[in-house]
Backbone as CSV, one residue per row, in Angstrom:
resi,resn,N_x,N_y,N_z,CA_x,CA_y,CA_z,C_x,C_y,C_z
1,UNK,2.621,-29.621,49.170,1.676,-28.532,48.805,3.131,-27.026,48.699
2,UNK,3.526,-27.235,49.684,4.181,-26.507,50.345,5.673,-27.045,48.693
3,UNK,5.960,-27.992,48.153,6.818,-28.430,46.909,6.151,-27.885,45.994
4,UNK,5.229,-27.756,45.384,4.048,-27.522,44.504,4.332,-26.086,44.746
5,UNK,4.334,-25.072,45.715,4.241,-23.570,45.799,5.215,-23.327,45.197
6,UNK,6.163,-23.662,45.724,7.397,-23.295,45.423,8.125,-24.040,44.128
7,UNK,8.190,-24.975,43.307,8.001,-25.019,42.349,7.638,-23.950,41.107
8,UNK,6.111,-23.543,41.689,5.318,-22.661,41.102,6.285,-21.165,40.939
9,UNK,6.828,-20.712,42.248,7.459,-20.155,42.555,8.830,-19.596,41.695
10,UNK,9.398,-20.514,42.069,10.878,-20.627,40.973,10.161,-20.653,39.541
11,UNK,8.945,-21.178,38.820,9.327,-20.789,37.410,8.696,-20.019,37.071
12,UNK,7.666,-19.621,37.809,7.625,-17.665,37.610,8.904,-17.194,37.324
13,UNK,10.037,-17.235,38.750,11.033,-16.417,38.391,11.832,-16.499,37.190
14,UNK,12.135,-17.524,36.737,12.489,-18.059,35.386,11.485,-18.042,34.584
15,UNK,10.660,-17.698,34.568,9.696,-17.834,32.747,10.502,-16.495,31.839
16,UNK,10.220,-16.795,30.491,10.319,-15.174,29.347,9.567,-14.196,30.081
17,UNK,10.043,-13.348,30.266,9.347,-12.049,30.752,9.250,-10.882,29.540
18,UNK,7.593,-11.744,29.287,6.781,-10.841,28.360,6.572,-9.442,28.241
19,UNK,7.188,-8.897,27.536,6.727,-7.139,27.830,5.260,-6.670,26.840
20,UNK,4.260,-6.837,27.990,3.281,-5.671,27.666,3.317,-4.318,27.112
21,UNK,3.006,-3.345,26.161,2.954,-2.152,26.082,2.103,-1.443,27.106
22,UNK,2.363,0.092,27.575,1.960,0.576,27.783,1.902,1.863,27.416
23,UNK,1.217,2.855,28.085,1.203,4.344,27.640,2.367,4.692,27.682
24,UNK,3.258,6.000,26.941,4.238,6.075,26.532,5.173,5.465,25.513
25,UNK,5.914,4.523,25.631,6.207,2.994,24.536,5.749,3.373,23.535
26,UNK,6.750,2.821,22.818,7.403,3.331,21.888,7.929,1.917,20.998
27,UNK,7.272,1.856,19.538,7.564,1.030,19.187,7.708,0.510,18.268
28,UNK,8.949,-0.109,17.047,9.415,-0.021,15.792,9.490,-1.642,15.119
29,UNK,9.007,-1.517,14.235,8.788,-2.863,13.427,9.016,-2.313,12.151
30,UNK,9.887,-4.072,11.900,9.928,-4.116,10.398,9.611,-5.480,9.950
31,UNK,9.018,-5.095,8.742,8.000,-6.414,7.684,8.293,-6.284,6.695
32,UNK,8.481,-7.530,6.007,7.716,-7.546,4.417,6.639,-7.649,3.999
33,UNK,5.758,-6.851,2.450,4.835,-6.316,2.117,4.539,-6.421,1.149
34,UNK,3.261,-6.851,0.840,3.176,-7.235,-0.529,2.471,-6.372,-0.434
35,UNK,2.543,-5.213,-1.866,1.571,-4.075,-2.178,0.895,-5.270,-3.471
36,UNK,-0.351,-5.368,-3.123,-1.533,-5.943,-4.251,-2.133,-4.825,-4.829
37,UNK,-1.967,-4.403,-6.149,-3.249,-2.822,-6.533,-4.907,-3.837,-6.751
38,UNK,-5.679,-3.244,-5.934,-6.899,-3.857,-6.885,-7.201,-2.306,-7.756
39,UNK,-7.397,-3.275,-9.099,-6.888,-1.691,-9.647,-8.786,-1.435,-11.052
40,UNK,-9.276,-0.359,-10.915,-9.931,0.036,-11.660,-9.888,1.356,-12.911
41,UNK,-10.398,1.129,-13.722,-9.599,1.440,-15.094,-10.733,1.743,-16.050
42,UNK,-10.479,2.834,-16.698,-11.327,3.323,-17.940,-10.833,3.901,-18.582
43,UNK,-9.945,3.359,-18.956,-8.975,3.542,-20.353,-9.940,4.261,-21.068
44,UNK,-10.257,3.373,-21.743,-10.921,3.721,-23.441,-12.305,4.548,-23.056
45,UNK,-12.847,4.441,-22.235,-13.963,5.612,-22.291,-13.421,6.498,-21.694
46,UNK,-12.728,6.775,-20.855,-12.502,7.998,-20.006,-11.672,8.921,-21.780
47,UNK,-10.469,8.037,-22.363,-9.716,8.630,-23.455,-10.880,8.822,-24.573
48,UNK,-11.378,8.288,-25.340,-12.692,8.625,-26.004,-13.402,9.903,-25.699
49,UNK,-14.006,10.426,-24.385,-14.467,11.001,-24.094,-13.657,12.362,-24.528
50,UNK,-12.453,13.043,-23.872,-11.604,13.373,-23.933,-11.299,13.937,-25.100
51,UNK,-10.259,12.690,-25.940,-10.301,12.687,-27.771,-11.179,12.722,-28.576
52,UNK,-11.945,11.786,-28.561,-13.186,11.716,-29.749,-12.039,11.084,-30.687
53,UNK,-13.203,10.616,-31.480,-12.701,10.695,-33.195,-11.454,11.749,-33.859
54,UNK,-11.656,12.410,-33.170,-10.979,13.791,-34.621,-9.994,14.299,-33.488
55,UNK,-9.661,13.409,-32.028,-8.692,13.707,-31.388,-6.927,13.432,-31.917
56,UNK,-5.910,14.202,-30.996,-4.575,13.201,-31.942,-4.081,12.059,-31.910
57,UNK,-5.353,10.876,-31.484,-4.929,9.998,-31.097,-6.270,9.249,-31.883
58,UNK,-5.550,8.558,-32.607,-6.859,8.157,-33.838,-7.717,6.723,-33.617
59,UNK,-9.146,7.499,-34.244,-9.955,7.158,-34.046,-9.843,5.528,-34.002
60,UNK,-9.674,4.901,-32.628,-9.550,3.157,-32.430,-8.524,2.554,-31.770
61,UNK,-7.547,3.820,-31.973,-6.577,3.121,-31.255,-6.718,2.820,-29.537
62,UNK,-7.918,3.140,-28.836,-8.524,2.211,-27.685,-9.423,1.785,-27.509
63,UNK,-10.507,0.982,-27.334,-12.153,0.400,-27.701,-12.044,0.693,-26.351
64,UNK,-13.971,1.169,-26.144,-14.088,0.838,-24.641,-13.685,0.746,-23.823
65,UNK,-13.609,-1.031,-24.074,-13.100,-1.918,-22.979,-11.749,-2.122,-22.830
66,UNK,-11.334,-1.466,-22.683,-9.609,-1.349,-22.734,-9.785,-0.467,-21.342
67,UNK,-8.095,-1.392,-20.309,-7.885,-0.617,-18.997,-6.443,-1.237,-19.262
68,UNK,-6.470,0.143,-18.171,-4.736,0.257,-17.522,-4.716,-1.471,-16.058
69,UNK,-3.322,-2.017,-16.335,-3.286,-2.682,-15.105,-1.895,-2.216,-14.447
70,UNK,-2.151,-2.750,-13.053,-0.840,-2.251,-12.241,-0.448,-3.368,-11.927
71,UNK,0.954,-3.878,-11.690,1.054,-5.189,-10.961,1.914,-5.053,-9.434
72,UNK,1.959,-6.006,-9.128,2.383,-6.132,-7.535,3.529,-5.772,-6.952
73,UNK,4.292,-6.341,-5.946,5.669,-6.214,-5.785,5.833,-5.914,-3.876
74,UNK,6.209,-6.943,-3.918,7.120,-6.448,-2.177,7.801,-5.982,-1.637
75,UNK,8.315,-5.514,-1.019,8.909,-4.794,-0.177,9.312,-4.284,0.644
76,UNK,9.842,-3.844,1.131,10.974,-4.268,3.311,9.568,-2.818,3.730
77,UNK,9.319,-2.462,4.637,8.684,-1.924,5.096,9.101,-1.291,6.971
78,UNK,9.232,-0.021,7.142,9.814,0.012,8.363,8.629,0.898,8.948
79,UNK,7.502,0.192,10.062,7.073,1.833,10.841,7.393,2.141,12.273
80,UNK,6.593,3.096,12.948,6.659,3.780,14.382,5.567,4.105,14.786
81,UNK,5.762,3.078,15.968,3.959,2.928,17.011,4.349,4.100,18.341
82,UNK,3.231,4.970,18.800,3.881,5.177,20.100,2.367,5.276,20.831
83,UNK,2.325,4.350,21.804,1.201,4.477,22.786,0.931,5.286,23.193
84,UNK,0.125,5.782,22.905,-0.467,6.880,23.722,-1.627,6.436,25.040
85,UNK,-2.306,5.155,24.685,-2.675,5.022,26.285,-2.068,3.556,26.100
86,UNK,-2.544,2.060,26.823,-2.188,0.926,26.536,-2.910,0.499,25.564
87,UNK,-4.215,1.268,24.944,-5.538,0.279,23.965,-4.610,1.184,22.389
88,UNK,-4.609,2.860,22.807,-4.980,3.858,21.852,-2.974,3.839,20.925
89,UNK,-2.377,3.558,20.049,-1.146,3.991,19.421,-1.289,4.675,18.191
90,UNK,-0.801,5.302,17.746,-0.408,5.635,16.287,0.598,4.875,15.954
91,UNK,0.135,4.690,14.750,1.387,4.369,13.665,2.110,5.005,12.224
92,UNK,2.857,5.471,12.311,3.434,5.904,11.357,4.180,5.172,9.955
93,UNK,3.713,4.375,8.888,3.873,3.674,8.656,5.049,4.525,7.284
94,UNK,6.121,3.995,7.027,7.364,4.538,6.384,7.498,3.082,4.992
95,UNK,8.098,2.836,3.665,8.629,2.612,3.324,9.674,3.060,2.050
96,UNK,10.143,1.939,1.568,11.066,2.233,-0.329,9.831,2.559,-1.047
97,UNK,10.757,3.259,-1.866,9.495,3.227,-3.222,9.070,2.405,-3.381
98,UNK,7.731,1.737,-3.958,7.055,0.370,-4.342,6.702,0.742,-6.095
99,UNK,8.071,0.018,-6.707,7.922,0.423,-8.482,7.071,-0.552,-8.732
100,UNK,5.713,-0.702,-9.393,4.601,-1.100,-10.577,4.769,-0.954,-11.789
101,UNK,4.583,-2.023,-12.665,4.714,-2.470,-13.827,3.248,-1.635,-14.436
102,UNK,3.078,-0.697,-15.461,2.164,-0.544,-15.774,1.893,-0.513,-17.524
103,UNK,0.691,-1.983,-17.744,0.477,-1.836,-19.041,-0.909,-1.192,-19.499
104,UNK,-1.245,-1.416,-20.977,-2.854,-1.547,-21.357,-2.752,-2.829,-21.957
105,UNK,-4.115,-3.141,-21.338,-4.618,-4.677,-21.807,-6.433,-4.390,-22.108
106,UNK,-7.053,-5.207,-22.366,-8.334,-5.977,-22.848,-8.601,-4.603,-24.125
107,UNK,-7.281,-4.285,-25.065,-7.378,-3.325,-26.110,-6.703,-4.196,-27.332
108,UNK,-7.067,-5.142,-27.409,-6.625,-6.356,-29.096,-6.850,-5.911,-29.415
109,UNK,-8.580,-5.273,-29.599,-9.312,-5.032,-31.090,-9.022,-3.064,-31.338
110,UNK,-7.692,-2.726,-30.852,-7.721,-0.929,-30.728,-6.542,-1.141,-31.620
111,UNK,-6.090,0.141,-32.056,-5.097,-0.016,-33.200,-3.196,-0.158,-32.079
112,UNK,-3.673,0.194,-30.922,-2.774,0.897,-29.983,-2.202,-1.227,-29.434
113,UNK,-3.187,-1.909,-28.761,-2.857,-3.083,-28.651,-2.828,-2.941,-27.564
114,UNK,-2.488,-4.189,-26.833,-1.806,-4.377,-25.691,-0.696,-3.783,-25.726
115,UNK,0.259,-3.138,-24.764,1.177,-3.065,-24.741,1.970,-2.905,-23.030
116,UNK,3.291,-2.691,-22.863,3.611,-2.285,-21.787,4.119,-0.670,-21.723
117,UNK,3.367,0.348,-19.949,4.040,1.758,-20.762,5.327,2.122,-19.759
118,UNK,5.573,0.810,-19.371,6.918,1.397,-18.177,6.435,0.885,-16.845
119,UNK,6.869,1.534,-16.045,6.642,1.641,-14.892,6.549,2.656,-14.196
120,UNK,6.028,2.971,-13.065,6.184,4.295,-11.578,6.713,3.472,-10.178
121,UNK,6.839,4.636,-9.939,7.587,4.401,-8.480,6.777,4.766,-7.487
122,UNK,6.021,4.081,-6.643,5.499,5.206,-5.291,5.856,4.787,-3.895
123,UNK,5.451,6.092,-3.188,6.461,6.347,-1.991,5.047,6.004,-1.166
124,UNK,4.904,5.312,-0.086,3.148,5.690,0.665,3.273,5.511,1.770
125,UNK,3.903,6.591,2.147,3.993,7.243,4.170,2.502,6.903,4.137
126,UNK,2.132,6.579,5.698,0.899,6.380,6.165,0.363,6.059,7.750
127,UNK,-0.671,7.159,7.946,-0.560,7.527,9.539,-1.802,6.908,9.763
128,UNK,-1.565,6.190,10.582,-2.888,5.454,11.152,-3.330,5.854,12.743
129,UNK,-4.926,5.261,13.741,-4.618,5.447,14.802,-5.072,3.888,14.606
130,UNK,-4.644,2.966,15.949,-4.785,1.449,16.160,-6.000,1.472,17.346
131,UNK,-6.881,0.513,17.826,-6.821,0.760,18.927,-6.831,-0.981,18.951
132,UNK,-5.961,-1.493,20.466,-5.001,-2.550,20.475,-6.376,-3.625,21.701
133,UNK,-6.851,-4.758,21.310,-8.221,-4.756,22.102,-7.465,-5.822,23.498
134,UNK,-6.322,-6.143,23.335,-6.047,-7.055,24.310,-4.612,-6.581,24.621
135,UNK,-4.213,-5.691,24.787,-2.785,-5.308,25.400,-2.253,-5.798,25.838
136,UNK,-2.605,-6.616,27.086,-2.383,-7.303,28.272,-1.480,-9.015,28.026
137,UNK,-2.276,-9.150,26.832,-2.103,-10.880,26.078,-0.552,-10.969,25.563
138,UNK,-0.874,-11.878,25.513,0.423,-12.927,24.256,0.123,-12.288,23.224
139,UNK,-1.007,-12.235,22.385,-1.924,-12.027,21.504,-2.299,-11.103,21.292
140,UNK,-1.870,-9.968,20.784,-2.624,-8.579,21.223,-2.620,-7.990,19.844
141,UNK,-4.272,-8.694,19.229,-5.007,-7.897,18.026,-5.311,-6.465,17.338
142,UNK,-4.998,-5.585,17.103,-6.225,-4.722,16.360,-6.740,-4.193,15.338
143,UNK,-7.523,-2.800,15.050,-7.647,-2.545,14.000,-7.358,-1.146,14.045
144,UNK,-7.244,-0.294,12.609,-7.050,1.080,12.432,-7.149,1.858,11.122
145,UNK,-7.086,2.599,11.700,-7.547,3.577,10.454,-6.434,4.988,10.164
146,UNK,-6.819,5.431,8.972,-6.549,7.099,8.939,-6.118,6.971,7.968
147,UNK,-4.351,8.186,7.211,-5.018,8.943,6.189,-3.786,7.961,4.996
148,UNK,-3.344,7.870,3.819,-2.154,7.295,3.017,-1.940,8.950,2.033
149,UNK,-0.307,9.197,2.017,-0.311,9.889,1.477,0.667,9.431,0.412
150,UNK,0.667,9.249,-1.078,1.254,8.811,-2.081,2.587,8.974,-2.774
151,UNK,3.404,9.508,-2.850,4.069,10.064,-3.886,4.656,9.522,-5.116
152,UNK,4.379,10.133,-5.916,4.804,9.645,-7.110,6.457,10.194,-7.609
153,UNK,7.020,9.135,-7.484,8.923,9.968,-7.335,9.565,9.626,-8.876
154,UNK,8.675,7.792,-9.489,8.955,7.819,-10.989,7.601,8.251,-12.108
155,UNK,7.106,8.757,-12.050,5.662,9.039,-12.798,5.341,8.887,-14.481
156,UNK,6.701,8.492,-15.109,6.563,9.030,-16.799,6.319,7.714,-16.900
157,UNK,5.165,7.525,-17.997,5.741,6.267,-18.774,5.167,6.369,-20.182
158,UNK,4.800,5.850,-20.826,5.366,5.794,-22.735,4.608,4.846,-23.245
159,UNK,3.872,4.777,-24.583,3.182,3.792,-25.653,4.677,3.038,-25.836
160,UNK,5.145,2.233,-26.162,6.247,1.626,-26.366,6.274,0.612,-27.933
161,UNK,4.344,0.639,-28.211,4.884,-0.219,-29.411,3.257,0.961,-30.803
162,UNK,3.644,0.349,-31.838,2.281,1.259,-32.939,2.967,2.631,-32.854
163,UNK,1.963,3.406,-31.823,2.647,4.798,-32.279,3.442,5.279,-30.564
164,UNK,4.989,5.052,-30.815,5.805,5.044,-29.739,6.323,6.068,-29.758
165,UNK,6.606,6.176,-27.907,7.281,7.343,-27.539,6.270,8.717,-26.905
166,UNK,4.785,8.422,-27.322,3.509,8.888,-26.443,3.653,9.672,-24.509
167,UNK,4.519,10.730,-24.262,4.503,10.292,-22.815,3.104,10.546,-22.322
168,UNK,3.596,9.456,-21.683,2.391,9.432,-20.745,2.917,9.972,-19.013
169,UNK,1.882,10.274,-17.874,2.360,10.762,-16.239,0.695,10.285,-15.895
170,UNK,1.025,10.028,-14.046,0.292,9.959,-13.258,0.473,11.505,-11.875
171,UNK,-0.602,11.591,-11.701,-0.141,12.464,-10.524,0.517,12.522,-9.678
172,UNK,1.248,13.659,-9.507,2.965,13.657,-8.512,1.600,12.995,-7.175
173,UNK,0.797,13.492,-6.463,0.650,13.241,-5.149,-0.997,13.271,-5.088
174,UNK,-1.373,12.406,-3.985,-1.944,11.525,-4.277,-2.820,11.652,-2.662
175,UNK,-3.893,11.417,-2.035,-4.416,11.803,-0.361,-5.519,10.303,-0.889
176,UNK,-5.635,9.832,0.148,-6.840,8.628,0.339,-6.533,7.692,1.624
177,UNK,-8.172,7.722,2.239,-8.134,6.685,3.706,-7.036,5.641,3.376
178,UNK,-6.933,4.928,4.618,-6.623,4.120,4.554,-7.326,2.828,6.149
179,UNK,-7.280,1.528,5.502,-8.265,0.968,7.071,-6.412,-0.148,7.197
180,UNK,-7.061,-0.621,8.592,-5.991,-2.114,8.533,-6.106,-2.773,9.834
181,UNK,-5.867,-4.580,9.943,-6.423,-4.907,10.902,-4.311,-5.956,11.125
182,UNK,-4.406,-5.956,11.985,-3.174,-7.097,12.167,-3.158,-7.637,13.570
183,UNK,-2.147,-8.254,14.163,-1.843,-8.474,15.372,-0.592,-8.865,15.669
184,UNK,-0.018,-8.593,16.989,1.662,-8.835,17.922,1.731,-9.497,18.514
185,UNK,2.187,-10.436,18.749,2.667,-11.693,19.210,3.653,-10.997,20.025
186,UNK,3.385,-11.368,21.766,4.081,-10.799,21.905,5.637,-11.839,22.519
187,UNK,6.461,-11.278,22.720,8.000,-12.162,23.390,8.543,-11.608,24.292
188,UNK,9.838,-12.440,24.956,10.504,-11.592,26.076,11.155,-10.397,25.420
189,UNK,11.439,-9.835,26.823,12.435,-8.694,26.229,11.978,-7.439,25.149
190,UNK,10.634,-7.163,24.950,9.840,-6.713,24.245,9.984,-6.390,22.824
191,UNK,10.480,-7.894,22.602,10.313,-8.133,21.447,9.001,-9.200,20.700
192,UNK,8.795,-8.847,19.590,7.242,-9.070,19.173,7.677,-9.377,18.070
193,UNK,6.357,-10.510,17.372,5.798,-10.922,16.238,4.990,-10.152,15.399
194,UNK,4.570,-9.798,13.872,4.058,-9.234,13.537,2.948,-9.455,11.869
195,UNK,1.756,-9.363,11.965,1.565,-9.700,10.945,0.025,-8.181,10.820
196,UNK,-0.051,-8.287,9.611,-0.803,-6.847,9.470,-1.228,-6.586,7.638
197,UNK,-2.663,-6.476,7.671,-2.643,-6.162,6.234,-3.986,-5.067,6.660
198,UNK,-3.566,-3.594,5.681,-4.290,-2.696,5.466,-4.678,-2.188,3.615
199,UNK,-5.622,-1.635,3.866,-6.877,-1.000,2.289,-6.202,0.398,2.352
200,UNK,-5.476,0.545,1.071,-5.674,2.177,1.088,-6.186,1.838,-0.556
201,UNK,-6.698,3.469,-0.503,-7.868,3.895,-1.520,-7.237,4.862,-1.699
202,UNK,-6.493,5.063,-3.295,-5.407,5.533,-4.016,-5.954,5.783,-5.253
203,UNK,-6.492,7.258,-5.752,-7.278,7.373,-7.525,-5.754,8.549,-7.832
204,UNK,-5.441,8.285,-9.003,-4.874,9.655,-9.828,-5.264,9.185,-11.169
205,UNK,-5.454,10.337,-11.322,-5.598,11.011,-13.004,-4.319,10.279,-14.038
206,UNK,-4.903,9.918,-15.125,-4.095,9.474,-15.720,-3.793,10.417,-16.819
207,UNK,-2.606,10.995,-18.060,-2.749,12.061,-19.203,-1.488,11.427,-19.875
208,UNK,-2.073,11.506,-21.120,-1.443,11.534,-22.311,-1.330,12.545,-22.975
209,UNK,0.283,12.823,-23.930,0.056,13.688,-24.642,0.441,12.968,-25.746
210,UNK,-0.296,14.186,-26.719,-0.220,13.070,-28.007,-0.188,14.191,-29.070
211,UNK,0.412,15.208,-28.680,0.533,16.572,-29.578,0.118,17.544,-29.430
212,UNK,-1.257,17.667,-28.298,-2.047,19.062,-27.957,-1.685,19.103,-26.295
213,UNK,-0.803,18.698,-26.186,-0.478,18.961,-25.102,-1.541,17.762,-24.013
214,UNK,-0.750,17.791,-22.318,-1.460,16.676,-21.486,-2.951,16.919,-21.735
215,UNK,-3.430,15.454,-22.028,-4.748,15.488,-21.491,-5.206,14.516,-20.819
216,UNK,-6.284,14.415,-19.877,-6.651,13.001,-19.369,-7.336,12.064,-20.268
217,UNK,-6.847,10.607,-19.998,-6.989,9.470,-20.782,-7.165,8.085,-19.308
218,UNK,-7.401,8.643,-18.090,-8.234,7.574,-17.607,-8.121,8.322,-15.904
219,UNK,-9.087,7.613,-15.343,-9.579,8.126,-13.782,-9.173,6.708,-13.160
220,UNK,-7.423,6.665,-13.268,-7.733,5.307,-12.335,-7.566,4.984,-10.949
221,UNK,-8.195,3.913,-10.493,-8.179,3.907,-8.738,-7.168,2.282,-8.885
222,UNK,-5.785,2.443,-8.169,-5.015,1.748,-8.074,-5.219,0.630,-6.363
223,UNK,-5.795,1.120,-5.228,-6.668,1.069,-4.349,-6.193,-0.268,-3.402
224,UNK,-4.263,-0.506,-3.335,-4.608,-1.753,-2.915,-4.428,-2.173,-1.827
225,UNK,-4.134,-3.723,-1.338,-3.940,-4.664,-0.425,-2.613,-4.038,-0.279
226,UNK,-2.060,-4.160,1.302,-0.816,-4.477,1.583,-0.969,-5.384,2.807
227,UNK,-0.054,-6.545,2.712,-0.318,-7.878,3.236,1.266,-7.564,3.927
228,UNK,1.216,-7.916,5.167,2.963,-7.634,5.992,3.565,-8.629,6.904
229,UNK,4.107,-9.037,7.074,5.043,-10.072,8.238,5.900,-9.629,8.435
230,UNK,6.464,-9.517,10.215,7.814,-8.913,9.835,7.859,-9.233,11.842
231,UNK,8.935,-8.459,12.661,9.057,-8.024,14.134,9.449,-6.971,14.499
232,UNK,9.253,-7.082,15.565,9.774,-5.803,16.605,10.264,-5.232,17.325
233,UNK,10.453,-4.364,17.922,10.673,-4.256,19.625,10.221,-2.682,19.967
234,UNK,10.090,-2.996,21.104,9.132,-1.931,22.493,10.578,-1.113,23.284
235,UNK,10.583,-0.312,23.108,11.626,0.610,23.810,10.835,1.522,25.049
């Protein structure tokens, strides 16, 4: 019995020391994230309402069923967390600009057809407040909610076919709510592995200058899902 107790004590001494979060801890995480837009577009109907048959865009250029598409992109992301208590953490999510190609689709019957419009570069800092369910365990799941502020670093698009060179813009700044869920796997010496998913609501007006100044042609919801995996360190 004494030998078993001694073996257990030795194992405890030499076992990896897991660092669980405590109030006042600071965590830095580095993730690879896939930004996957969940787009809702009403290009044809909004453009028709603002331009109509007598507008600067010829009648039939955009049919009612036409829309804008926004492709996905994978980028690096860094975030910083501060533990207010061991269960509650505030997380500031930063990333390099995420560039997305934008195109007209569903418009094969329209005079402008389906065509690429270029790309936009979005910088999406997000602040969330997280609840960590099991902060004193190796597997530490959490949920969070907060606010996203997206800055369009490069927002200039243009038609490239049929009527080429018509300038198109999206809003410079947009705000929207964000929610997230994920987990940390706590390792020794304060290191951790992380997986995270976020939903961000991002709405922007799309305008075009067809010779009479910029007019709205779409109320575009980009609303991306953001899937990330990476690692971090507690300090």
